[in-house]
N, C-alpha and C positions, 0 to 999 in steps of 0.2 A: 504494500500500500504506500504509494507516494502521493502527496497531497499538496494543495495550496489553500490558504485560508486567510480571511481578513484579520482575525484575532486568534492567536494561539494562547491557550491557557495551560500552564504546567502545574498540575496539582488539583486534587478534587476534594479538598477539605472545606471547612466553612468559608474561607475567603474565596476559594476558587468557585464554589457553587454560587455564592451570593453574587460575585462579580458577573458570572456568566448569565445568570437569570436576569440581573439588572440590565445588562447590555441588550439582551433579547427583548426585554420589556420596553426599553427606550427606543430601540430601532430593530424590529424583527428582521429587517433585510440584511443585517450584518451577519456574515458567516463566522461562527464561533466554534472552534475545535478544542476540546479539552483532552489532554493526555494525562492518564492516571495509571500508575503502575499497580496499585492495589486492586484486588477483586471487588472490594466494597469500600465505600466511605462509611465511617462509623460515628456514632454519637459517643465521643471519647469519655465524657463525664459519667456515662451510664455503665461503663465497663466494670467498675468494682461491684455494682449491684447485680450484674449478670454473673460475675464470678461467685458472688455470695449465694446465688441460686434463687433470687427473688423473681426472676422471669427467665424465659428461654433466651439463650445468647443471641439468637437470630434477631431479636428485637432491637439490638443496638445497630443493626445494619440499615443504612439509608437506602431507600428505593431509588435506583438510578433513573426511574421514570420522571422524577422531579427535575432532572437535568435534561434528559432526552426529549421529554414531553414539551419542552419550551423551544425545541429546534436546535439545541446544541448537539454537535456531533461528539460522542464520547468514545475515545480510543483507549483500550486497556493495554497500554504498552509503556515500558520504561524508556525514557530518553537518556541516552548515555553520552551524547555530545551535542553542543550547540555552538553555532557561529553567529554572534550578534551582528557582525558586519554584513554578512551575506544573507542574514535572516533565514537560517535553516537549522533544523534539528534532525538528529539521526537516532533511531531507536535501537534497542538491543538486538533486534532481528535484521537490522540493516535497512529498514524503511526510512524514508525521509519526508519532511514536510517543510514547505516554505511559508513564511508568514509576513504580513505587513506590520502588525503591531503585536506586542507580547505582554502577557500578564503572568507574573511569577507568583505562585502560591504554593511553593514546595514545602512549607511548614517547618517543623523542627523535629529533631530526634532526641530521645531521652539521653541525658548526659550520664556518663559513668565516671566516678571518681578515679583518678590515676593511681590506683594501688595494685600491688601484685595480686594476681588471681581473679581480677575483675571480669575477664573474658571466659571464665569457666562455664561449662555447659549448663550448670544448675544455677546460674545467675540470670535473672530475667528483668526486663523493663516492661512498662505498661504504656502502650499507645495504639497498637494496631489490632486488627482481628486475629492475626497470627499470635501476638502476645497473649491475647485473651484466651485463645484456644489452648495454647501451651500451658498456661496457668491452671485452667480448668482440668486439663489432663493430669497435671501433677497432683492437684487436690483430690482427684478421683483415684489416685494410685497408692494411697496409704501414707501420705505425708504426716509426720508427727510434729515437725517444728519448721517455722519459717522465720527468717530475719528480714525486716524491712529497714532499709537505709534511707532516712529522710522523713521528717514528720511534718511536711507540708500537707496540703489538702489531699493530693494523690496518695501520699504515704499513709496517712491515717485512715483513708477510705479503704486502701488495700489491706492494712493491718486488721481492720474490723471485719472485712470480708473473710479473711482467712480464719479469724477467731470464731466467726459464726459457723464455719465449717468444722469446728472442733480442733483446729490446729493450735499448738503453742506458738505464741508470737513474741518476738523481741523487736522493739521499735527503737532505732538509733537516731539521734538528732544532735548535731554539734551545738545548736543553740541551747539556752537553758530552759526553753519552754517549747511546746508544740506550736505549729502555725506561725513561725516568727515573722513571715512576710505579710501576714494578714491581721494579726492582733498583737497587743503588747502582753507582757508577762502578767500584769494584774488582771487581764481579761481572759487568761487561759486556764485559770484554776479549775473551774467547773468542768470544762471540756476535758482537761487532763485527767481529772479524777474519774470521769466517765469511761475513759479508756482503761484506766487501772481497774475499775469495777468490772469491766468485761474480761479481765484476766490478761490484758496486754502488759508485758514488762517494758516499761519506759526506761531507756538509757539516755538521759539528757546530758548536755554539756560534754559530749564525748564524740570522737571521730572514728571512722573506720580506718584502721591502720593497714591491714592486709587480709587477704583471704588465703588460707593455706589449703592446698589441694593434694589429692591423690589421683594421679592420672589427669583427667579433664574435669574432675568434680571437686567442689568445695567440701572440706571436712571440718574446718574450724574457721570461725570468724574472730579475728583479733582486733581489739579496740585499742585506742591510744592510751587508755588508762591501765592497760595490762590485763584487762578482763578477756576471757575467752568464751566463745559460744560454740559448743560442739554440735555438729550436724551429722546425720546419717546420710552419706552421699548417695545411697540407693534411693532415698525418698525425699529428703529435706532440701530446702532451697533458699536462695536469697533474692529479694526484689529490691532494685535500686530505683529510688524516686527522688533524685537530687537535682532536678531542674531539666531544662531543655536547651539544646544547641541548634541554631538555625541550619537547615539543610540546604546549603548553598554551594557545595563542592562543584556542582555542574558549571558554575559561572566563574570559576577561577581563571585568571589570565584572559578575561573577556573585556576588561576595562570598566567593569561594573564596580562602583564605589561601595565598599562594605566596611563594617566594623565587626568586633567580636560578637556582637549581639545580632548581626544580620545585615541585610541590604539596606543601605541608606536611602530613605525616601523623604520627599517633602510633604507638605500638608495635603497635597493632591495625590499622593502615592506615586509621584513620578520619581524615577531613578535619575541618575546623571546622564543616561543615554536617551536619545530621542525615541519616542514611541515605545518605551519599555517602562512598564508599571509593575509594582509589587505590593503585596499586602499580606497581613497575617503573621504567623509565627516566624516566617523566614526574614522578617524585617526588624531593623532597629528603629526606635521611634522616641518621642520625647514626652515628658510629663505635661499634662494640662494645668499643673499647679505652678511649677517653677520653670518650665521650658527646658529643663535639662534632660539628658538621656535617662530612660527608665525602662526596666523590664516590664513586659506586659503580654506574655504569651498565653492569651485567653481567647476562647472562641467568641466571647462577647466583645473583644476588640477586633477580631478578624472580620466579623460580619459588617460593622460600619465601615471599616477600611475598604472592604470589597465594594460596597455601595458607592463610596466616594470615588474610588478608582474608576468605576464604570462611568460615572457621571463626568468626571474630568476627562477621561479618554474621548468622550463624545462631545466635549466642548462646553460642558456646563460648569460654571465657576463655583465649586464647593470645596471647602477646606476642613480638614480634621483639626480640632483644637487641642488634641493631646490626650494621652491616656489618663484616666482617673483610677482604673483598676478595681472597680467594685467586684467582689467575689464572695462566695459563701460555701460552706461545707457542713458536715454533720459529725458529731462525736457522741455516740450513744444517743440519749434522748435530746441532746442539745443541738440547736441550730446556731451556727457561728458565722457571722458575716463581718466584712470590713471593706473600707473604701478609702481612697486617697492615701495619705501617709500615716503610718503608725506614729506614735510618739517617738519611738526610737529612730525611725527612718527620718522623720522631720528634723530631729536634732543632728543626725548624720549629714543632712543636706544643708545645715547651717542656720536653721530656724531656732529662734528662742520661742518657746511655746508655753501655753497653759492648757489645762484640761478640765473637763467637768463630767459628771456622771448623772444619769437619770435612772431611777430604779422604781418600776411600777410592776403591775401584774398584767398578764395577757388579756384577761377579761375583767369585768367588774368583780370586785373581791368576794361578793356574795354568790357568784356563779360557781357551780361545781366544776372541778378540774382546772381551776385557775392556777397559773404558774408564773414565776418571776421573769421579768424582762429587764435586762441591763444594757444601757447605752453609754458609750464613752464618746466625747467630742474632743478633738485636738484642734487648737487654734493658734494662729500666729500672734505672738505677743505685741509685735510692732503695729500690725494693721487690723487685728481682730478677725481676719479672714479665716473661714473654716478650711482646715488643711486635711482633715480626715475624721473618720468615725468608725466605731466598732459596735456590734450588737451581739449579745448572747442571750438565747431564750430557748424554751422548749417548743415554741411555735415558730413558723417561718419568719426569717429575719430579712429576706430580700426586699420586702416593701420598704422597710425602714432604711436599709442600706441605700436603696435607690433615691430616697428623699434626700439623704445626706450627700449622695453623689451629685444630685441636681444643684444642691446648695454650693458645692465646690465648683461645679461647672459655671455657675452664675456669679461666682466670686462673692458670695454672700458673707456678711460678717456674722459673728456670734449674736450680736444684737438683732440682726434681721431674722436669723433663723429662730431666735427665741420668740419671735412674733408669728411663727407658723400657725396658720389657721387649720385646725384639724377636725376630724369627725370622731364620734363616739357611739358605741352601741354595746349593750351588756355582753354579747357573745363574741365581740370582735376587738374590744379595746378596754383600757382602764377607764375609770370614772372621768366625766367631762372636765373635772377640775385639773387633771394632770395628763400630760403626754410625755413619754420618756425622752424624746428628742428635745422638746422644749425645756424639760427639767434639766437635762444635761447642759444645755446652753446657759440656763439661769444659774446653775451651780458653778459653772465655769466663770461667769462674770462676777458672781459673788466672791469666789476665791481670788480672782484677779484684783478686785477692788480692796479686799482685806489686805492682800499682799502690798498693794500700793500705799495703803494707809499706815502700814506697820513701820 
């Protein structure tokens, strides 16, 4: 198969799909050809729950009809070389395709820490259908113990999935608390205890030193504090959840500007080369708070990037204002969410900050089943701008996280967010007299005023 196309899309994840559908929506006459090496696109964040057994694994697979039904040509082949000057790609079976414009959505690959033994056969990562299938096969084969490296969202979700399957789990994290990129230490207490209550052994403030192997299999996990975790190589395994690296090897020596975090793009998703756009996890981008580089390899970032790239490629002046990075996960009964900068991250980026907390219940206190809702607000001491927020509750947190995200996007101050007009209903909120976001802002301002008066 040799082809020519108006727009070539490399990658079929959230950015690639969103971009392709948007282009066809805006101009159905444009020929769009997507090359995807995987047999299926997957809903990444649902993989832990498929592994746990909450539903059939096939449910994480996206239906290709959502792409092909819009008129996009989907090619299930891996591209092994590209020439951006002559506008040509070559696939692993020798086929080629010429293009006029290019959209890069190659995503990212799970990072593996550079320690001895990390490439052993019983060391897994979590991203693809193949990863999911391998882990399910392992869990069905008599595993007794699993070690998870990294206590970010993926790590704690994997650890809980294994524990739910009856496996002993050790969770290793070099920070002193779980979810260090999402929440601060003071907001991690309940979620951390929930993992312990499930029987997960937390090993915080420690690093993976090496994996000792026999043949091609890990037999012992050695930590930098001298502790050892013994594994039965016939059954047991290690899962590495320590971040993502942009999948951009295909574009080396092509004149494409890149950084360690990915392809450099502007606010329109344009690269430094004409008619070459990129979006999603393969890209480096900037914070919508301080304009400096920031990580943000989330599907919820990839989707708007794909939409903006499509509009800009077709001549519509739209710009991305930067990542805010709202995200959420679960730890036992707790729902944990965060957005913007944590207190720790804000300080690292040079902000003097102050914080406040709101503590209410999920429903009117007289209603059965009501539980605690805790909100933290992080603000800039100099300008009072909202820099971040965190929410821990036993009910969904994403609605509150999204309100705080909007406040950050609109550059609201603590005083302005404290005037949030909110709704109330016995089964859906605390009493009309209090709202946890408003309360967090009010306590922040009260604390700042007391500090100023002291």
